[in-house]
C-alpha positions, 0 to 999 in steps of 0.5 A: 517521464511517464505518468506511472514513473511520476507517481511511483516518484510521488510515493517514494517523497510520502514514504520519506516525508510521512514515514522516514524510511529510504524506499526500496525502489524495486519493490515500489516500482513492482507494487504500484504496477500492481495497482493497475490503472486503479493509481490513475483514478483519483478516489481508487488511488488512496486509501479511506482508512476510516472505512472498515468495508475498503479495509476489509476488500484490503484483506480480502484481495490484497492480502489473502489473494496477493500475497497468499495469507492465511486469514486470521487477526494478525492480517487486521492487525498488520493494516492497522499498524501500516494506517496508523505508521502512516498516518490516520490524521493524512487524507491521501493515503496513496493505495499504492504505499499502503500495499507496499507497507503491508508488504514489507510489513508481512515479509511478502517482497518475494511475491513481488520478485 
């Protein structure tokens, strides 16, 4: 099993344990691959939910550019909903899991098909 597969398993476990959901492994794998090499960096592999600048980057770079969503207040509201569900006090909010949850929240799974 490669490093990426180990990380995907870790992300799936997080989704099951912290969110009580059964992950769509195909979508989770595709989202993880889409994150590129950032998943291997300790700093880049997680999201600092208290950093508004980082959340703004997620909005513009991921939601608007990758998922093709139009700008609006619902984007930041969606990010807040996902962060709340994942647990604001949870120190390790994996970027791939946050992106996976955002993709599902906005119904944009087709971007990865």
